[in-house]
Backbone as a printed PyTorch tensor [residue, N CA C, xyz], in Angstrom:
tensor([[[ -4.0310, -14.1670,   5.7630],
         [ -2.9700, -13.8550,   4.8500],
         [ -3.0870, -12.3980,   4.4290]],

        [[ -1.9870, -11.7520,   4.1760],
         [ -2.0170, -10.3680,   3.7490],
         [ -0.6630,  -9.8940,   3.2710]],

        [[ -0.6180,  -8.6340,   2.9510],
         [  0.6110,  -8.0270,   2.4530],
         [  0.7360,  -6.6330,   3.0620]],

        [[  1.9710,  -6.2610,   3.3850],
         [  2.2550,  -4.9140,   3.8730],
         [  3.2490,  -4.2890,   2.9080]],

        [[  2.8860,  -3.1390,   2.3680],
         [  3.7850,  -2.3790,   1.5070],
         [  4.4290,  -1.2770,   2.3400]],

        [[  5.7360,  -1.2470,   2.4090],
         [  6.4610,  -0.1500,   3.0510],
         [  6.8460,   0.7990,   1.9170]],

        [[  6.3140,   2.0180,   1.9810],
         [  6.3980,   2.9410,   0.8640],
         [  7.1210,   4.2300,   1.2310]],

        [[  7.7200,   4.8540,   0.2330],
         [  8.2250,   6.2140,   0.3090],
         [  7.6210,   6.9300,  -0.8900]],

        [[  6.6920,   7.8230,  -0.6550],
         [  5.9800,   8.4910,  -1.7370],
         [  6.9530,   9.2760,  -2.6120]],

        [[  6.9420,   8.9990,  -3.9090],
         [  7.8440,   9.6900,  -4.8300],
         [  7.4140,  11.1260,  -5.0900]],

        [[  6.1920,  11.4770,  -4.7230],
         [  5.7280,  12.8510,  -4.9220],
         [  6.0850,  13.7460,  -3.7430]],

        [[  5.7540,  13.3210,  -2.4980],
         [  5.9500,  14.2070,  -1.3400],
         [  7.0190,  13.7120,  -0.3660]],

        [[  7.4990,  12.4640,  -0.5370],
         [  8.5620,  11.9420,   0.3190],
         [  8.0960,  11.3040,   1.6160]],

        [[  6.7890,  11.2480,   1.8430],
         [  6.2540,  10.6400,   3.0630],
         [  6.5480,   9.1410,   3.0950]],

        [[  6.9750,   8.6260,   4.2470],
         [  7.1570,   7.1910,   4.4480],
         [  5.9200,   6.6660,   5.1700]],

        [[  5.3230,   5.5900,   4.6290],
         [  4.1380,   5.0130,   5.2500],
         [  4.0300,   3.5410,   4.9140]],

        [[  3.2310,   2.8300,   5.7000],
         [  2.9290,   1.4180,   5.4610],
         [  1.4940,   1.3170,   4.9880]],

        [[  1.2460,   0.4140,   4.0450],
         [ -0.1210,   0.1180,   3.6420],
         [ -0.3270,  -1.3780,   3.8040]],

        [[ -1.3470,  -1.7660,   4.5410],
         [ -1.6190,  -3.1650,   4.8470],
         [ -2.9030,  -3.5810,   4.1670]],

        [[ -2.8590,  -4.6870,   3.4140],
         [ -4.0500,  -5.2050,   2.7400],
         [ -4.2540,  -6.6560,   3.1410]],

        [[ -5.5050,  -7.0460,   3.3420],
         [ -5.8250,  -8.4140,   3.7210],
         [ -6.2990,  -9.2120,   2.5270]],

        [[ -6.1130, -10.4990,   2.5980],
         [ -6.5600, -11.3910,   1.5420],
         [ -7.4530, -12.4520,   2.1740]],

        [[ -8.6960, -12.5310,   1.7500],
         [ -9.5830, -13.5900,   2.2080],
         [-10.3710, -13.2720,   3.4570]],

        [[-10.1340, -12.1370,   4.0970],
         [-10.9180, -11.7420,   5.2700],
         [-10.8140, -10.2310,   5.4240]],

        [[-11.6450,  -9.6620,   6.2820],
         [-11.6400,  -8.2130,   6.4690],
         [-10.3290,  -7.7550,   7.0830]],

        [[ -9.7570,  -6.7350,   6.5200],
         [ -8.5210,  -6.1540,   7.0340],
         [ -8.5830,  -4.6540,   6.7920]],

        [[ -8.2850,  -3.8730,   7.8010],
         [ -8.2980,  -2.4270,   7.6610],
         [ -6.8880,  -1.8900,   7.8350]],

        [[ -6.4380,  -1.0850,   6.8820],
         [ -5.0960,  -0.5110,   6.9470],
         [ -5.0270,   0.5180,   8.0730]],

        [[ -4.0730,   0.3890,   9.0020],
         [ -3.9770,   1.3450,  10.1050],
         [ -3.5290,   2.7410,   9.6620]],

        [[ -2.9040,   2.8580,   8.4940],
         [ -2.4410,   4.1600,   8.0070],
         [ -3.5750,   4.9520,   7.3730]],

        [[ -4.2870,   4.3300,   6.4230],
         [ -5.2950,   5.0760,   5.6650],
         [ -6.7230,   4.6880,   6.0070]],

        [[ -6.9200,   3.5870,   6.7620],
         [ -8.2600,   3.1570,   7.1320],
         [ -8.9860,   2.4190,   6.0230]],

        [[ -8.3440,   2.2610,   4.8670],
         [ -8.9520,   1.5880,   3.7310],
         [ -8.9610,   0.0800,   3.9660]],

        [[ -9.9900,  -0.5690,   3.4960],
         [-10.0260,  -2.0320,   3.5620],
         [-10.1760,  -2.5590,   2.1500]],

        [[ -9.5460,  -3.6540,   1.8700],
         [ -9.6040,  -4.2140,   0.5320],
         [ -8.6300,  -5.3520,   0.3980]],

        [[ -8.3930,  -5.7600,  -0.8420],
         [ -7.4640,  -6.8600,  -1.0530],
         [ -6.0980,  -6.3200,  -1.4810]],

        [[ -5.1670,  -7.2450,  -1.7120],
         [ -3.7970,  -6.8270,  -2.0060],
         [ -3.6220,  -6.2760,  -3.4130]],

        [[ -4.6750,  -6.3210,  -4.2490],
         [ -4.5610,  -5.7750,  -5.5950],
         [ -5.3150,  -4.4550,  -5.7560]],

        [[ -5.9370,  -3.9750,  -4.6750],
         [ -6.6970,  -2.7290,  -4.7380],
         [ -5.7560,  -1.5280,  -4.6890]],

        [[ -6.0480,  -0.4790,  -5.4560],
         [ -5.2180,   0.7210,  -5.3830],
         [ -5.3190,   1.3810,  -4.0090]],

        [[ -4.2760,   2.0810,  -3.6090],
         [ -4.2930,   2.8360,  -2.3550],
         [ -3.5920,   4.1580,  -2.5840]],

        [[ -3.6520,   5.0470,  -1.6010],
         [ -3.1950,   6.4140,  -1.7810],
         [ -2.2540,   6.8370,  -0.6620]],

        [[ -1.3310,   7.7430,  -0.9750],
         [ -0.4550,   8.3310,   0.0320],
         [ -1.3260,   9.0870,   1.0350]],

        [[ -1.0980,   8.9110,   2.3440],
         [ -1.9330,   9.5780,   3.3450],
         [ -1.7340,  11.0960,   3.4120]],

        [[ -0.6870,  11.6270,   2.7850],
         [ -0.4250,  13.0650,   2.8330],
         [ -0.8610,  13.7700,   1.5430]],

        [[ -0.3810,  13.3010,   0.3820],
         [ -0.6640,  14.0070,  -0.8710],
         [ -1.6800,  13.3020,  -1.7640]],

        [[ -2.1510,  12.1250,  -1.3520],
         [ -3.1580,  11.3420,  -2.0790],
         [ -2.6880,  10.8110,  -3.4330]],

        [[ -1.3770,  10.6470,  -3.6170],
         [ -0.8870,  10.0160,  -4.8410],
         [ -1.3940,   8.5770,  -4.8820]],

        [[ -1.8690,   8.1410,  -6.0350],
         [ -2.4280,   6.7900,  -6.1900],
         [ -1.3190,   5.7750,  -6.4830]],

        [[ -1.3760,   4.6440,  -5.7800],
         [ -0.4890,   3.5120,  -6.0140],
         [ -1.3470,   2.3180,  -6.3790]],

        [[ -1.0080,   1.6310,  -7.4570],
         [ -1.7740,   0.4750,  -7.9210],
         [ -0.8650,  -0.7540,  -7.9170]],

        [[ -1.0700,  -1.6850,  -6.9810],
         [ -0.1970,  -2.8670,  -6.8750],
         [ -0.1990,  -3.7600,  -8.1140]],

        [[ -1.2380,  -3.6710,  -8.9590],
         [ -1.2930,  -4.5280, -10.1420],
         [ -0.4740,  -3.9620, -11.3010]],

        [[ -0.0190,  -2.7070, -11.1850],
         [  0.7940,  -2.0770, -12.2250],
         [  2.1810,  -1.8180, -11.6500]],

        [[  3.1590,  -2.5870, -12.1080],
         [  4.5080,  -2.5050, -11.5300],
         [  5.0890,  -1.0950, -11.5680]],

        [[  4.8630,  -0.3510, -12.6660],
         [  5.4140,   1.0030, -12.7810],
         [  4.8710,   1.9290, -11.6990]],

        [[  3.6650,   1.6400, -11.2180],
         [  3.0330,   2.4610, -10.1940],
         [  3.7770,   2.3640,  -8.8530]],

        [[  4.3230,   1.2040,  -8.5570],
         [  4.9960,   0.9760,  -7.2710],
         [  6.5210,   1.0770,  -7.3530]],

        [[  7.0590,   0.8730,  -8.5210],
         [  8.5010,   0.7090,  -8.6930],
         [  9.3570,   1.7870,  -8.0260]],

        [[  9.0140,   3.0500,  -8.2050],
         [  9.8310,   4.1410,  -7.6710],
         [  9.6480,   4.3710,  -6.1740]],

        [[  8.5650,   3.8710,  -5.6010],
         [  8.2130,   4.2010,  -4.2210],
         [  8.3040,   3.0340,  -3.2440]],

        [[  8.3280,   1.8260,  -3.7390],
         [  8.2930,   0.6430,  -2.8750],
         [  9.6380,   0.4230,  -2.1840]],

        [[  9.6060,   0.3910,  -0.8550],
         [ 10.8130,   0.1180,  -0.0740],
         [ 10.9100,  -1.3600,   0.2560]],

        [[  9.7690,  -1.9680,   0.6170],
         [  9.7590,  -3.3650,   1.0520],
         [  8.3470,  -3.9050,   0.9720]],

        [[  8.2230,  -5.1950,   0.6640],
         [  6.9300,  -5.8770,   0.6720],
         [  7.0270,  -7.0450,   1.6410]],

        [[  6.1010,  -7.1040,   2.5870],
         [  6.0690,  -8.1770,   3.5780],
         [  4.7900,  -8.9740,   3.4000]],

        [[  4.8910, -10.2920,   3.3110],
         [  3.7240, -11.1630,   3.2500],
         [  3.5380, -11.8230,   4.6060]],

        [[  2.2940, -11.9370,   5.0420],
         [  2.0050, -12.5750,   6.3330],
         [  0.7910, -13.4590,   6.1970]],

        [[  0.7100, -14.4180,   7.0920],
         [ -0.4610, -15.3100,   7.1040],
         [ -0.8930, -15.6460,   8.5000]]])
């Protein structure tokens, strides 16, 4: 199970995907970070921090959220 965030960075405008796994090891192909779906992640270009547990952090930049299992 996991989640993919399709993002557009509100700081630099970069479009990227961030993939997080739940319950097993998962490595994001964009940033190389591994963690769960509630861990903060960063824009691969300008390093802006996004925190999935804080709605305001994602609200302006989130294009789509995909859940998979």
